[in-house]
C-alpha positions in Angstrom: 94.7 128.4 113.8 95.5 131.9 112.5 97.8 134.8 113.4 99.7 133.0 116.2 102.9 134.7 117.1 106.1 132.9 116.0 107.5 130.4 118.4 110.6 132.6 119.1 108.3 135.6 119.7 106.2 133.5 122.1 109.3 132.4 124.0 110.6 136.0 124.2 107.2 137.3 125.3 107.1 134.8 128.2 110.8 135.2 129.0 111.4 131.4 128.6 114.7 129.6 128.1 115.3 125.8 128.0 116.1 124.2 131.3 119.1 121.8 131.2 117.8 119.9 134.3 114.6 119.0 132.3 116.6 117.9 129.2 114.9 120.6 127.1 115.8 121.3 123.5 113.2 123.2 121.6 112.2 122.4 118.0 111.1 125.7 116.6 111.0 124.9 112.8 107.4 124.3 111.9 108.4 122.7 108.6 110.2 120.0 110.7 107.3 119.6 113.2 104.8 119.3 110.4 106.9 116.6 108.8 107.0 114.6 112.1 103.2 114.9 112.4 102.8 113.6 108.8 105.0 110.6 109.6 102.9 109.9 112.7 99.5 110.2 111.0 97.0 110.0 109.7 95.1 110.2 113.0 91.6 110.0 111.6 90.1 111.7 114.6 92.0 109.5 117.2 93.4 111.1 120.3 97.0 112.1 120.6 99.2 112.5 123.7 102.3 114.7 123.5 104.8 114.6 126.3 107.1 117.6 127.0 105.6 120.0 124.5 107.6 123.0 125.8 106.8 126.0 123.7 104.5 124.0 121.4 106.2 123.6 118.1 105.0 120.1 117.7 101.6 121.0 119.3 101.0 123.6 116.6 101.5 121.0 113.9 99.2 118.6 115.7 96.4 121.2 115.9 96.7 121.6 112.1 96.3 117.8 111.7 93.3 115.4 111.7 93.9 114.5 115.3 90.9 114.3 117.7 91.6 115.5 121.3 95.2 116.5 122.0 96.5 116.0 125.5 99.7 117.7 126.5 101.7 116.4 129.5 104.1 119.1 130.6 106.2 119.0 133.8 107.6 122.5 133.6 104.9 125.0 134.8 106.6 127.9 133.0 105.1 126.7 129.7 101.5 126.3 130.7 100.4 129.9 130.0 102.1 129.8 126.6 100.5 126.4 125.7 97.1 127.5 126.8 97.2 130.3 124.2 97.4 127.9 121.3 93.8 126.8 121.4 92.0 129.9 122.3 89.1 131.5 120.1 91.4 134.5 119.6 93.7 132.3 117.4 91.0 130.1 115.8 91.3 127.4 118.4 89.1 124.3 118.1 88.8 123.3 121.8 90.7 120.1 121.2 93.6 120.8 123.6 93.8 119.6 127.1 96.9 120.5 129.2 98.0 118.3 132.1 100.8 119.5 134.4 102.7 116.5 135.6 105.4 113.9 135.3 104.8 111.7 132.3 106.5 108.8 134.2 103.7 108.9 136.8 100.8 109.9 134.6 98.1 107.2 134.0 97.3 107.7 130.3 94.1 105.6 130.4 92.6 108.3 132.7 93.4 111.1 130.2 92.1 109.7 126.9 89.4 107.3 125.6 89.9 104.9 122.7 92.9 104.3 120.5 95.5 107.0 121.1 98.7 108.0 119.3 101.8 109.2 121.2 103.7 111.9 119.4 106.6 113.6 121.2 110.0 115.2 121.1 110.9 113.4 124.4 113.2 115.1 127.0 116.5 113.3 126.6 116.8 112.4 130.2 113.6 110.3 130.4 113.2 109.1 126.8 114.1 105.5 127.4 112.1 104.9 130.7 109.1 106.5 129.1 109.3 104.2 126.1 109.6 101.1 128.3 106.6 102.3 130.3 104.5 102.7 127.2 105.6 99.4 125.6 105.4 97.1 128.7 102.7 98.8 130.9 99.1 98.0 131.2 98.0 100.8 128.8 98.9 100.3 125.2 99.0 103.1 122.6 97.7 102.8 119.1 101.1 104.0 117.7 104.1 105.9 118.9 106.1 108.5 117.0 108.9 109.6 119.2 112.1 111.6 119.0 115.2 110.4 120.9 118.9 111.0 120.8 120.2 109.3 117.7 122.1 106.7 119.7 119.0 105.7 121.6 116.9 105.6 118.4 119.5 103.3 116.8 119.4 101.0 119.8 115.6 100.6 119.5 115.7 99.5 115.9 119.0 97.6 115.9 119.3 94.0 114.5 121.4 91.1 116.0 125.1 91.5 115.3 125.0 95.3 115.2 126.9 97.3 117.8 123.7 99.0 119.0 121.8 95.7 119.5 120.9 95.1 123.1 118.1 95.0 125.7 116.3 98.0 124.3 116.1 96.5 120.8 114.8 93.1 122.1 112.2 94.5 124.4 111.0 97.1 121.9 110.8 94.7 119.0 109.1 92.0 121.1 106.1 94.3 121.5 106.2 96.6 118.5 107.2 97.0 114.9 109.9 99.7 115.1 111.3 101.9 112.2 113.6 104.8 112.2 111.8 107.4 110.0 113.7 110.7 110.3 117.1 112.1 111.3 117.6 115.6 112.7 120.9 117.4 113.2 121.7 119.1 116.5 121.4 122.5 114.7 117.7 122.0 114.3 117.2 122.6 118.0 117.4 125.6 120.3 119.7 125.3 122.2 121.5 122.8 120.1 122.2 119.6 122.0 125.6 117.9 121.8 124.2 115.0 119.8 122.0 114.4 116.8 118.4 113.2 117.1 116.2 110.7 115.3 112.5 109.9 115.1 111.3 106.3 115.6 107.8 105.1 114.7 106.5 102.1 116.6 103.2 100.1 116.1 102.4 97.6 118.9 102.1 94.0 117.7 98.8 92.3 118.0 100.6 89.2 119.2 102.7 90.9 121.8 103.9 88.7 124.7 101.8 88.7 127.9 103.0 90.5 131.0 104.6 87.4 132.6 106.5 86.6 129.4 107.7 90.2 129.3 109.0 90.1 132.8 111.0 86.9 132.1 112.3 88.5 128.8 113.5 91.5 130.8 115.3 89.1 133.3 116.9 87.2 130.5 118.1 90.2 128.5 119.3 92.0 131.7 121.5 89.0 132.5 122.6 88.3 128.9 123.5 91.9 127.9 124.8 92.8 131.4 127.8 90.7 130.5 127.5 90.8 126.7 131.0 89.8 125.9 130.7 86.5 127.9 129.2 83.3 126.5 125.6 82.8 127.5 126.4 79.8 129.7 128.3 82.3 131.9 126.2 85.4 131.6 123.0 83.4 132.2 124.4 81.3 135.0 122.0 82.6 137.7 119.1 81.7 135.4 120.2 78.2 134.5 123.1 78.9 132.2 123.8 76.1 129.6 120.6 74.2 130.6 118.4 77.2 129.9 120.1 77.8 126.5 119.8 74.1 125.5 116.1 74.1 126.5 115.6 77.0 124.1 117.6 75.4 121.3 120.4 77.9 121.6 124.2 77.2 121.8 125.5 78.0 125.3 128.7 79.2 123.6 126.9 82.0 121.7 126.9 85.6 123.0 123.9 87.8 123.5 124.7 90.1 120.6 124.0 87.3 118.0 120.7 86.0 119.5 117.6 87.2 117.6 114.3 88.1 119.1 112.8 84.6 118.6 115.8 83.1 120.5 115.3 85.5 123.4 111.6 84.7 123.5 112.4 80.9 123.6 114.7 81.5 126.5 112.0 83.5 128.3 109.6 80.6 127.7 112.1 78.1 128.9 112.7 80.2 132.1 109.0 80.1 132.7 108.9 76.3 132.3 111.8 75.9 134.7 110.0 77.9 137.4 106.9 75.6 137.4 
């Protein structure tokens, strides 16, 4: 890629501003986007999906990388002409870019890519968590995920038992993937600056991830346990068996959800499955 106009010049040329309703905050510093791509790689020719590319700051860094095909999923049609310019012969494009206009929550990733695929995205704040759950628990499993969230959400993904941020999101995420917080970004790094800081989480799906039925039971247990997190488990899990469920899983009914580790929640999910047979 050569002689591309700057991101700010591209935005000005197309008369584009961030839309609050889409949760858009643009990352225009190419040094930052290149660092995110380095943290996500190496790709070794594997496909990459980027959700919500906006003006294409992260896309430019991906096009400089060793990624194979790069699929952009963009809901805002205003950005499609700008994004299509990034991979044209005029600017030394390699023909690796495919642009899909659509809602990432509804897209079927398996129809967009073949083989192991990385997800690398600065996710729109208003859909970051449901997208993560979709990718971690759905039928299509990515090779790895390197995703930017609000700092608070990122901390909830990687939290350990006993920490204030520990809850359903940590248990579900860590049940299916190894999760690490790899980068912090201040609000000032974005245009327009959001009201909160951001952070990047790198997740690698576990080879021994629970099956679909176990995940459904795990979601039921964590929803009940953390829905009343200050109550003892015998009370918060009452509709699922309460003390009997805890005892079947080797857990004290007097404990609270915030101190139960992943293994404990998986045992409760298994016990819930046994009780249903």
